[in-house]
C-alpha positions in Angstrom: 48.5 -11.4 -8.5 46.0 -9.6 -10.4 43.8 -7.1 -8.7 39.8 -7.3 -9.1 38.5 -5.1 -11.7 36.6 -2.0 -10.3 33.7 -2.6 -12.8 32.6 -6.1 -11.6 29.1 -6.3 -10.5 28.1 -5.8 -7.0 26.9 -9.4 -6.7 30.2 -10.4 -8.0 32.2 -8.4 -5.6 30.2 -10.2 -2.8 31.1 -13.5 -4.4 34.8 -12.9 -4.7 35.0 -11.6 -1.0 33.1 -14.6 0.2 35.3 -16.9 -1.6 38.6 -15.1 -0.3 37.2 -15.4 3.4 36.7 -19.0 2.9 40.1 -19.8 1.3 41.8 -17.6 4.1 40.1 -19.7 6.8 41.1 -22.8 5.5 44.7 -21.6 5.1 44.8 -20.0 8.5 44.2 -23.3 10.4 47.9 -23.7 10.9 51.4 -22.5 9.9 52.7 -19.3 9.1 49.3 -17.9 7.8 47.7 -18.7 11.0 50.2 -16.7 13.0 50.2 -13.7 10.7 48.5 -11.0 12.6 48.9 -8.4 9.8 47.0 -10.9 7.3 44.4 -11.4 9.9 43.7 -7.8 10.2 43.4 -7.3 6.5 41.1 -10.3 6.1 39.0 -9.3 9.1 38.3 -5.9 7.2 37.5 -8.0 4.1 35.2 -10.1 6.2 33.4 -7.3 7.7 32.8 -5.5 4.4 31.7 -8.9 2.7 29.1 -9.3 5.4 27.8 -5.6 4.8 27.5 -6.0 1.1 25.7 -9.3 1.4 23.2 -7.6 3.9 22.7 -4.6 1.6 22.2 -7.0 -1.5 19.6 -9.0 0.4 17.7 -5.9 1.5 17.6 -4.7 -2.2 16.2 -8.0 -3.2 13.5 -7.9 -0.4 12.5 -4.3 -1.7 11.8 -5.9 -4.9 9.8 -8.5 -3.5 7.9 -6.0 -1.8 7.2 -4.2 -5.1 6.0 -7.5 -6.6 3.7 -8.3 -3.7 2.2 -4.7 -3.9 1.7 -5.3 -7.8 -0.2 -8.7 -7.1 -2.7 -6.8 -4.6 -3.1 -3.9 -7.3 -4.1 -6.5 -9.9 -6.5 -8.1 -7.6 -8.1 -4.6 -6.7 -8.5 -3.8 -10.6 -9.8 -7.5 -11.4 -12.5 -7.2 -8.9 -13.7 -3.8 -10.0 -13.5 -5.0 -13.6 -15.7 -8.0 -12.8 -18.3 -6.1 -10.8 -18.4 -3.5 -13.5 -19.0 -6.2 -16.1 -21.8 -7.7 -14.1 -23.4 -4.3 -13.6 -23.5 -3.8 -17.4 -25.3 -7.1 -18.2 -29.1 -7.0 -18.9 -30.0 -9.5 -16.4 -31.8 -7.8 -13.7 -30.9 -10.2 -10.7 -27.1 -10.1 -11.5 -27.2 -6.4 -12.3 -28.9 -5.6 -9.1 -26.3 -7.7 -7.2 -23.4 -6.1 -8.8 -24.7 -2.6 -8.3 -24.9 -3.5 -4.6 -21.4 -4.5 -4.4 -20.0 -1.8 -6.5 -21.5 0.6 -4.2 -19.1 -0.8 -1.4 -16.3 -1.1 -4.0 -16.5 2.4 -5.2 -16.1 3.8 -1.6 -12.4 3.0 -2.5 -12.2 2.4 -6.1 -9.3 1.2 -8.4 -7.4 4.4 -7.5 -6.3 3.1 -4.0 -3.7 1.0 -6.0 -1.8 4.3 -6.3 -1.8 5.3 -2.6 1.3 4.8 -0.5 1.9 1.3 0.9 0.5 2.0 4.3 -2.5 3.9 3.1 -3.3 1.3 0.5 -3.1 -1.5 3.1 -5.3 0.4 5.5 -8.0 1.0 2.5 -7.8 -2.7 1.4 -8.4 -4.0 4.8 -11.4 -1.7 5.1 -12.9 -3.0 1.9 -12.3 -6.5 2.9 -14.1 -5.8 6.1 -17.0 -4.1 4.3 -17.4 -7.1 1.9 -17.8 -9.4 5.0 -21.1 -7.6 5.9 -24.1 -10.0 6.2 -26.1 -7.8 3.9 -23.8 -8.5 0.8 -23.4 -12.2 1.4 -26.1 -13.1 -0.9 -25.1 -10.6 -3.6 -21.4 -12.3 -3.5 -22.8 -15.8 -3.8 -24.9 -14.9 -6.9 -22.0 -13.6 -9.0 -19.7 -16.2 -10.2 -15.9 -15.4 -9.4 -16.4 -12.5 -7.2 -16.0 -14.5 -4.0 -12.8 -15.9 -5.5 -11.5 -12.4 -6.4 -12.1 -11.2 -2.8 -10.4 -14.2 -1.4 -7.5 -13.3 -3.8 -7.3 -9.8 -2.6 -7.2 -11.2 1.0 -4.4 -13.5 -0.1 -2.5 -10.7 -1.8 -2.9 -8.4 1.1 -1.6 -11.1 3.6 1.3 -11.9 1.4 2.1 -7.9 1.1 2.2 -7.8 4.8 4.5 -10.6 5.2 6.8 -9.2 2.6 6.6 -5.7 4.3 7.7 -7.1 7.7 10.5 -9.0 6.0 11.5 -5.7 4.1 11.4 -3.6 7.4 13.8 -6.0 9.1 16.2 -6.0 6.3 16.3 -2.4 5.7 16.8 -1.9 9.4 19.8 -4.2 9.3 21.0 -2.7 5.9 23.1 0.4 6.9 25.1 1.5 3.7 23.9 0.7 0.3 25.6 -2.4 -1.4 27.1 0.3 -4.1 28.6 2.4 -1.2 30.2 -0.8 0.3 31.7 -2.2 -3.0 34.4 0.6 -3.2 36.0 0.2 0.2 35.6 -3.8 0.0 37.5 -3.7 -3.5 40.1 -1.2 -1.8 40.8 -3.8 0.9 41.3 -6.5 -1.6 43.2 -4.6 -4.1 45.2 -2.2 -2.2 45.8 -4.5 0.9 45.4 -8.0 0.5 46.7 -8.7 -3.1 50.1 -6.6 -2.7 50.4 -8.2 0.7 49.9 -11.8 -0.5 52.1 -11.2 -3.5 55.0 -10.2 -1.5 54.6 -12.9 1.1 54.3 -15.6 -1.3 57.5 -14.5 -3.0 59.5 -15.2 0.4 57.5 -17.8 2.1 56.3 -20.9 0.4 53.6 -21.4 3.1 51.6 -18.5 1.6 51.8 -19.8 -2.0 48.6 -21.9 -1.9 46.5 -19.2 -0.5 47.8 -16.7 -3.0 47.3 -19.2 -6.0 43.6 -19.8 -4.9 43.0 -16.2 -4.3 44.3 -15.4 -7.8 42.0 -18.0 -9.4 38.9 -16.5 -7.7 39.9 -13.0 -8.7 40.4 -14.2 -12.2 36.9 -15.8 -12.2 35.5 -12.5 -11.0 37.2 -10.5 -13.7 35.9 -12.9 -16.3 32.5 -12.2 -15.3 32.9 -8.5 -16.6 33.5 -9.6 -20.0 30.5 -12.0 -20.1 28.1 -9.2 -19.2 
């Protein structure tokens, strides 16, 4: 049997470990494989590490989703400021007065809040949105096309960020070690324990041959992914 290449991607390490666990559970339904305590211990280690790397990968993806959600609310903040500034610059008295009134509220926070920490930006956005609900600003908002829509978009973007942040917090709490840190012991369990053991057992007991052959195919697929990068 071949060993898993050390330079496979983290996601491929997760995939191969999941596949090996599935193959083992099928093979361990009866016969010698089912009764093999040593193999069970090795596969128990592989399964535990596989679960850890899966959790870590999910947490990394969630963190990227949080960044995307933050980028969307940043864009909503900038778009609102740009629109209000545009209205304030046009030579139409009523539009200009309404825009300047709204800009006075917007400028209490400004586009710079997009550069604040996640928590502080959330707090400032909530305050801005609360200010824009004031009855004294209702007519000004209604008189400027697109402003109400952008305020609503900011509200939606902030709500989406809050949801993504809650998910990220839960994922990072459960994450433990990084996916990169888990990859090394996972490949060690496969390459230094499972592969040598299966190779030896398949040579002396035909009941291990099917498991070994299927495992070898999955390892070959994982290794092939390296050359396709």
